[in-house]
DSSP file (Angstrom, degrees, kcal/mol; ACC not computed):
  #  RESIDUE AA STRUCTURE BP1 BP2  ACC     N-H-->O    O-->H-N    N-H-->O    O-->H-N    TCO  KAPPA ALPHA  PHI   PSI    X-CA   Y-CA   Z-CA
    1    1 A M     >        0   0    0      0, 0.0     4,-2.0     0, 0.0     5,-0.2   0.000 360.0 360.0 360.0 -49.8  -72.9  -19.2   24.7
    2    2 A F  H  >  +     0   0    0      1,-0.2     4,-2.6     2,-0.2     5,-0.2   0.899 360.0  54.0 -63.8 -39.6  -74.0  -21.4   21.9
    3    3 A R  H  > S+     0   0    0      1,-0.2     4,-2.6     2,-0.2    -1,-0.2   0.893 107.7  50.2 -63.1 -39.9  -77.4  -22.1   23.6
    4    4 A T  H  > S+     0   0    0      2,-0.2     4,-2.4     1,-0.2    -1,-0.2   0.924 112.7  46.1 -63.9 -45.2  -78.0  -18.3   23.9
    5    5 A R  H  X S+     0   0    0     -4,-2.0     4,-2.2     2,-0.2    -2,-0.2   0.892 112.8  50.8 -65.7 -38.9  -77.3  -17.7   20.3
    6    6 A L  H  X S+     0   0    0     -4,-2.6     4,-2.3     2,-0.2    -2,-0.2   0.937 112.1  45.9 -63.9 -46.9  -79.4  -20.6   19.2
    7    7 A L  H  X S+     0   0    0     -4,-2.6     4,-2.4     1,-0.2    -2,-0.2   0.904 113.1  49.1 -64.4 -41.2  -82.4  -19.5   21.2
    8    8 A S  H  X S+     0   0    0     -4,-2.4     4,-2.4     1,-0.2    -1,-0.2   0.887 110.9  51.4 -66.9 -36.3  -82.1  -15.9   20.0
    9    9 A G  H  X S+     0   0    0     -4,-2.2     4,-2.1     2,-0.2    -2,-0.2   0.907 110.1  48.9 -63.7 -42.0  -81.9  -17.2   16.4
   10   10 A I  H  X S+     0   0    0     -4,-2.3     4,-2.2     2,-0.2    -2,-0.2   0.917 111.7  48.9 -63.9 -43.3  -85.0  -19.3   16.9
   11   11 A V  H  X S+     0   0    0     -4,-2.4     4,-2.5     1,-0.2    -2,-0.2   0.914 110.9  50.3 -63.2 -42.8  -86.9  -16.4   18.4
   12   12 A L  H  X S+     0   0    0     -4,-2.4     4,-2.5     1,-0.2    -1,-0.2   0.874 109.7  50.5 -65.1 -36.7  -85.8  -14.0   15.6
   13   13 A V  H  X S+     0   0    0     -4,-2.1     4,-2.6     2,-0.2    -1,-0.2   0.903 110.6  49.6 -66.4 -40.1  -86.9  -16.6   12.9
   14   14 A I  H  X S+     0   0    0     -4,-2.2     4,-2.3     2,-0.2    -2,-0.2   0.921 112.6  47.1 -63.8 -43.4  -90.3  -16.9   14.6
   15   15 A I  H  X S+     0   0    0     -4,-2.5     4,-2.4     2,-0.2    -2,-0.2   0.919 112.4  49.8 -63.7 -43.4  -90.7  -13.1   14.7
   16   16 A A  H  X S+     0   0    0     -4,-2.5     4,-2.4     1,-0.2    -2,-0.2   0.918 111.5  48.2 -62.8 -43.7  -89.7  -12.8   11.1
   17   17 A L  H  X S+     0   0    0     -4,-2.6     4,-2.8     2,-0.2     5,-0.2   0.908 110.9  51.2 -62.9 -41.4  -92.1  -15.5   10.0
   18   18 A A  H  X S+     0   0    0     -4,-2.3     4,-2.5     1,-0.2     5,-0.3   0.920 111.6  47.4 -62.2 -42.9  -94.9  -13.8   12.0
   19   19 A L  H  X S+     0   0    0     -4,-2.4     4,-2.4     2,-0.2     8,-0.2   0.912 114.6  46.2 -64.4 -42.1  -94.2  -10.5   10.3
   20   20 A I  H  < S+     0   0    0     -4,-2.4    -2,-0.2     2,-0.2    -1,-0.2   0.909 114.3  47.0 -68.3 -41.6  -94.1  -12.0    6.9
   21   21 A I  H  < S+     0   0    0     -4,-2.8    -2,-0.2    -5,-0.2    -1,-0.2   0.922 115.9  44.2 -67.1 -43.7  -97.2  -14.0    7.3
   22   22 A L  H  < S+     0   0    0     -4,-2.5    -2,-0.2    -5,-0.2    -1,-0.2   0.890  90.8 165.7 -69.0 -38.5  -99.2  -11.1    8.8
   23   23 A G    >X  +     0   0    0     -4,-2.4     3,-1.1    -5,-0.3     4,-1.1  -0.032  30.8  68.5  60.4-162.2  -97.9   -8.7    6.1
   24   24 A G  H 3> S-     0   0    0      1,-0.2     4,-2.0     2,-0.2    -1,-0.2  -0.183 116.5  -7.9  55.8-133.9  -99.4   -5.3    5.5
   25   25 A N  H 3> S+     0   0    0      1,-0.2     4,-2.5     2,-0.2    -1,-0.2   0.788 134.1  58.8 -69.0 -28.8  -99.0   -2.7    8.1
   26   26 A V  H <> S+     0   0    0     -3,-1.1     4,-2.1     2,-0.2    -1,-0.2   0.934 109.0  44.2 -66.0 -45.1  -97.5   -5.1   10.6
   27   27 A L  H  X S+     0   0    0     -4,-1.1     4,-2.6    -8,-0.2     5,-0.2   0.898 112.5  53.1 -64.1 -41.1  -94.7   -5.9    8.2
   28   28 A L  H  X S+     0   0    0     -4,-2.0     4,-2.3     1,-0.2    -2,-0.2   0.918 109.7  47.7 -60.5 -44.3  -94.2   -2.3    7.5
   29   29 A A  H  X S+     0   0    0     -4,-2.5     4,-2.2     2,-0.2    -1,-0.2   0.889 112.0  50.4 -65.4 -39.1  -93.9   -1.4   11.2
   30   30 A G  H  X S+     0   0    0     -4,-2.1     4,-2.4     2,-0.2    -2,-0.2   0.914 111.4  47.2 -64.6 -43.3  -91.4   -4.2   11.7
   31   31 A L  H  X S+     0   0    0     -4,-2.6     4,-2.5     2,-0.2    -2,-0.2   0.878 110.5  53.2 -65.7 -37.4  -89.3   -3.1    8.8
   32   32 A F  H  X S+     0   0    0     -4,-2.3     4,-2.4    -5,-0.2    -2,-0.2   0.924 109.9  47.8 -62.0 -44.5  -89.4    0.4   10.0
   33   33 A A  H  X S+     0   0    0     -4,-2.2     4,-2.3     2,-0.2    -2,-0.2   0.922 113.1  47.4 -63.5 -44.6  -88.2   -0.7   13.5
   34   34 A V  H  X S+     0   0    0     -4,-2.4     4,-2.5     1,-0.2    -1,-0.2   0.897 112.3  50.5 -64.1 -39.7  -85.4   -2.7   12.0
   35   35 A S  H  X S+     0   0    0     -4,-2.5     4,-2.6     2,-0.2    -2,-0.2   0.900 110.5  49.0 -65.3 -41.0  -84.4    0.1    9.7
   36   36 A M  H  X S+     0   0    0     -4,-2.4     4,-2.4     2,-0.2    -2,-0.2   0.916 112.4  47.9 -65.1 -42.6  -84.3    2.6   12.7
   37   37 A I  H  X S+     0   0    0     -4,-2.3     4,-2.4     2,-0.2    -2,-0.2   0.925 113.3  48.2 -63.6 -43.9  -82.2    0.2   14.8
   38   38 A G  H  X S+     0   0    0     -4,-2.5     4,-2.4     2,-0.2    -2,-0.2   0.901 112.0  48.8 -63.0 -41.5  -79.8   -0.3   11.9
   39   39 A M  H  X S+     0   0    0     -4,-2.6     4,-2.8     2,-0.2    -1,-0.2   0.897 110.3  51.7 -66.5 -39.3  -79.5    3.4   11.2
   40   40 A F  H  X S+     0   0    0     -4,-2.4     4,-2.1     2,-0.2    -2,-0.2   0.921 110.5  48.4 -62.1 -43.4  -78.8    4.1   14.8
   41   41 A E  H  X S+     0   0    0     -4,-2.4     4,-1.3     2,-0.2    -2,-0.2   0.910 113.1  47.6 -64.1 -41.9  -76.1    1.4   14.9
   42   42 A L  H  X S+     0   0    0     -4,-2.4     4,-1.1     1,-0.2     3,-0.4   0.928 112.8  48.1 -64.1 -45.0  -74.5    2.9   11.7
   43   43 A Y  H  <>S+     0   0    0     -4,-2.8     5,-2.4     1,-0.2     6,-0.6   0.832 105.1  60.5 -65.7 -31.1  -74.7    6.4   13.1
   44   44 A S  H ><5S+     0   0    0     -4,-2.1     3,-0.6     1,-0.2    -1,-0.2   0.856  98.9  57.2 -64.2 -34.0  -73.1    5.2   16.4
   45   45 A V  H 3<5S+     0   0    0     -4,-1.3    -1,-0.2    -3,-0.4    -2,-0.2   0.895 114.7  37.0 -62.2 -39.7  -70.0    4.1   14.5
   46   46 A F  T 3<5S-     0   0    0     -4,-1.1    -1,-0.2    -3,-0.1    -2,-0.2   0.374 110.4-122.7 -95.1   4.0  -69.5    7.6   13.2
   47   47 A H  T < 5S+     0   0    0     -3,-0.6    -3,-0.2    -4,-0.5    -4,-0.1   0.867  81.3 112.7  58.1  41.6  -70.7    9.3   16.4
   48   48 A I    > < +     0   0    0     -5,-2.4     3,-1.3    -8,-0.1     6,-0.6   0.222  33.5 107.6-121.9  12.8  -73.5   11.3   14.7
   49   49 A E  T 3  S+     0   0    0     -6,-0.6    -5,-0.1     1,-0.3    -1,-0.1   0.735  89.3  36.1 -66.5 -20.5  -76.5    9.5   16.2
   50   50 A K  T 3  S+     0   0    0     -7,-0.1    -1,-0.3    -3,-0.1     2,-0.1   0.189 101.6  94.6-115.9  15.7  -77.3   12.6   18.4
   51   51 A S  S <> S-     0   0    0     -3,-1.3     4,-2.3     1,-0.1     5,-0.2  -0.422  90.0 -99.3-100.4 178.2  -76.3   15.3   16.0
   52   52 A L  H  > S+     0   0    0      1,-0.2     4,-2.2     2,-0.2     5,-0.2   0.865 123.4  54.8 -64.0 -37.1  -78.4   17.4   13.5
   53   53 A V  H  > S+     0   0    0      2,-0.2     4,-2.0     1,-0.2    -1,-0.2   0.915 109.3  47.8 -63.4 -42.6  -77.2   15.1   10.6
   54   54 A G  H  > S+     0   0    0     -6,-0.6     4,-2.5     2,-0.2    -2,-0.2   0.920 110.7  50.3 -63.7 -44.6  -78.5   12.1   12.5
   55   55 A A  H  X S+     0   0    0     -4,-2.3     4,-2.4     1,-0.2    -1,-0.2   0.878 109.3  52.4 -62.3 -37.6  -81.8   13.7   13.3
   56   56 A T  H  X S+     0   0    0     -4,-2.2     4,-2.5     2,-0.2    -1,-0.2   0.902 109.5  49.3 -64.4 -40.8  -82.2   14.6    9.6
   57   57 A G  H  X S+     0   0    0     -4,-2.0     4,-2.3     2,-0.2    -2,-0.2   0.917 111.3  48.4 -64.5 -43.4  -81.5   11.0    8.6
   58   58 A Y  H  X S+     0   0    0     -4,-2.5     4,-2.3     1,-0.2    -2,-0.2   0.914 112.9  48.6 -62.4 -42.1  -84.1    9.7   11.2
   59   59 A L  H  X S+     0   0    0     -4,-2.4     4,-2.5     2,-0.2    -2,-0.2   0.908 110.2  51.2 -64.5 -42.2  -86.6   12.2    9.9
   60   60 A A  H  X S+     0   0    0     -4,-2.5     4,-2.2     1,-0.2    -1,-0.2   0.896 111.0  48.6 -62.9 -39.8  -86.0   11.3    6.3
   61   61 A E  H  X S+     0   0    0     -4,-2.3     4,-2.4     2,-0.2    -1,-0.2   0.915 110.7  50.4 -66.4 -41.7  -86.4    7.6    7.1
   62   62 A A  H  X S+     0   0    0     -4,-2.3     4,-2.1     1,-0.2    -2,-0.2   0.913 111.6  48.0 -62.2 -42.7  -89.7    8.3    8.9
   63   63 A I  H  X S+     0   0    0     -4,-2.5     4,-1.7     2,-0.2    -1,-0.2   0.898 110.1  53.6 -64.3 -39.8  -91.0   10.3    6.0
   64   64 A Y  H  < S+     0   0    0     -4,-2.2    -2,-0.2     1,-0.2    -1,-0.2   0.927 112.1  43.2 -60.0 -46.0  -90.0    7.5    3.6
   65   65 A Y  H  < S+     0   0    0     -4,-2.4    -1,-0.2     1,-0.2    -2,-0.2   0.819 112.2  53.0 -73.8 -29.5  -91.9    4.9    5.6
   66   66 A L  H  <        0   0    0     -4,-2.1    -1,-0.2     1,-0.3    -2,-0.2   0.792 360.0 360.0 -71.8 -26.5  -94.9    7.1    6.1
   67   67 A N     <        0   0    0     -4,-1.7    -1,-0.3    -5,-0.2    -2,-0.2   0.479 360.0 360.0 -72.4 360.0  -95.0    7.7    2.3
């Protein structure tokens, strides 16, 4: 159990460093992906991830990041 968490933590730190070092559009795409995953998890708690309200939130986030 500990070994799995340690390895996943190391991989996530490497990915985060790569995104930060590359910066620009790569960092923007990474932040967009993390934001979408986080929003999906939050919406799952309230069971609105597949409703019109959820779709509106996803669309608003996409427009925000495209802006």
